[in-house]
N, C-alpha and C positions, 0 to 999 in steps of 0.2 A: 602484549599484552592485552588482552580482552576489555573491553570499555565497561563502563559501570552506568547506571543508569542516569547519575547527575551528570556526565559528559555529555549528553544532550538537552542542559539546561539552556544552552544558547537559543535553542527554538522556543521562543518565547513571544508573547504580542506584545513585545517591547522592540523586538527587532522585525519582527513580521507580523505586523499589527490585523492584515485582512487574511493571515493564512493559518497564523498557528491554532485559532481557536476552530476552525473549520477546513479541514483539508484532507486528501485521499494522496497516496504516494503507492504506485503500484510498478514492481518492477517483474520484466518478462525476458528468460533468456533469450539468447540465440535470434531475435528480430532485430530489425532496423524499425527507426520510428517511423518509415513509409509502410512496411509491413503491418506494422501492429495497429496502425491507422486504417488501412486497410481491413483487417481481423473486426474492427468495430465498427465496418460497412461506411467510411468516410472519405473518400476519394483524397489523396494526398495532393494533385494539383489545387484541389481545392481548401488547403490550408494555408498557414500563413507562418513566417517566422516572427517570434516575439521572444522579448524578453521576459523576466519574470513578472516584473511589475505591470508590464501589457498584458501578460496571461492574466494575473488577477482582476484585472479593470475590465478584460473582456469578458473575463466569467461571471462578473457580477452586473453587468450590463445587458448579457444575454441570459441572465439566470431563468426568466420565465420561458424562454423560447427552446432553450438547449442546455445541456450537459458539456461545458466546456472544458477543454482537457490540452495540455502542452507535453509533448511527449521528445525524448535527448537520449543519444546512444550515452551509455556509460560503461566502457568495456566491451564484453560479449553481452550486455544487457540492455535494455532500455526502459527507462523510468519515464512514467507516466505522473504527471503532475495535476492536480486538480483543486482550486480552489472554490470552498462551498460546494463539492461534489462529490458524489459516490459510485463514479462506475465501477470502480476499483473492488467494491464491497457488494456488487450487485450477481448474486449466483448464477445469474441466466447469461450474465456477460461474462464473466472470468472464469467459469467452467470450460467455455469453447475456447477462450481465449487463452488458456494452458495446453490445449491441444499440443502434444510432441514435444512439451517443455515445462520449465517451472514457473510459476506466477508466487510472488507475494504481495500481499498487500496490506495497508495500515491505513486505518479512518478515525477519525475524532472529532466529533460535533460538539463543542463546549456548552452551546447552547439547549441542549437538550441530554448532555451529560452520556453519550453515546460514544463509545469504543469498540471496535472492532478491528481483526487482525485474521490473515487468511493465509495458508499453506497450500498450494495445489501444486500436484505434479499429472501433468495429463490426464487431468479431470477427476481425478481423484483426491479428495481432501483430507491431507495428512494430520494438520493441526490448525486450531483457529481460537478466538477468541471472541465470544457473541455477548454483545450487550444484554445484562440482567441474566445470564446465565454463566459467565466466565470461560475459563481455558477447558478447552475440550481434554485435557492431557495435565498433569501435577506429577511431582514427585512423592510418592508415598512407600516408603520403607526403602529410601534407595533406590527406587524404579521410577522410570517415568511410567504412569498407569492413565489408561482411558479413564475419564471421567463421566461422558455423555456421548451416546452413540449419534450418529448423525443419520437420517433418514435413505437417503441415497448418495453412491457413489463415494463411500467413506473410506477410505483404506485404515484396515486394522492393523497395518504394520507400525511398532512404535516406534516414534521419531526420538531415539535414544540420543542422537547428533546433536539436541538440544538439552540436553540435562545440565551439561554446565553452565548453558546461558539460563535457565530457570533457576538454578541455585542461585544465580545473582539478583534475580526480579526482584524477591521478598514480597512486601505486600504492595508494591507500587502499581499504580493502575498504569495500563499499557501504554497512554501517550506522555505520562510521565518519564519516560525513557526507555521501559521493558519493549515495546513494538520495535524502537529503534535497534536496540539491541539484536533481538529475534531476525531483524531482518538482514542486520550485517553479516549474522553468521550463516544463515541461508544463502546470501547471495553474493558474500564477498564483499559488498560495497559499503563503505562507512559515509553516511550522509554528513554533509557539513556546509555551515552557511555559503561559501565557496561554490560549492556545486549547484545549489539553488540560485544563487544571485549571479554567476558568474557564465552559465548556461544558456545558450539560444536555443528556444522549441519549438516544434513544429505542432501548430496551433488548429483546433479545429472544433466541434461540436457535434456531440448526437441528439437529435432531436427528443424532447421530452414528450413521452406518452401522454394522450390525452384521454 
């Protein structure tokens, strides 16, 4: 049975006080954590293994110098977790990161009310939600319609495979559950508190641009 937005109500500031209001989750298919960090320009031998709590503390303590991340294998995918980071929604990073594969990312920053969602296949943007612009596609007259074009690299192919999921979204904001539903549909991975809390992450950082 397909999930509903409310099924992700567990992802809250009560359970994840330093993550739920400022996070980015990025899924990349067919890579290992080591290969993913290499694509980010980071050497795996310079990374450390951490729990989620350790990753969150590391992210905030090094915020001024770098964008910290933690990577963990989930089946055929690798999940990149960021606390108060945005590598997974920076197009100059995620477009090449998707080379030869599929990338899905979701981002939320509560203090600025910013929601983002991206689905990219081999450098082609298939679907997205952009802060202040909304969804790139929506259901009109029973079909998925392109609502706004992208300047470069946008796939004109309509993502009909999201139609059933989008019908369940209604008027909810992405971070209220829809982003998790879309990511689950596109990756086959159901985000759970156990996945986040029980994983050991390969952690490193990308230096911030000055």
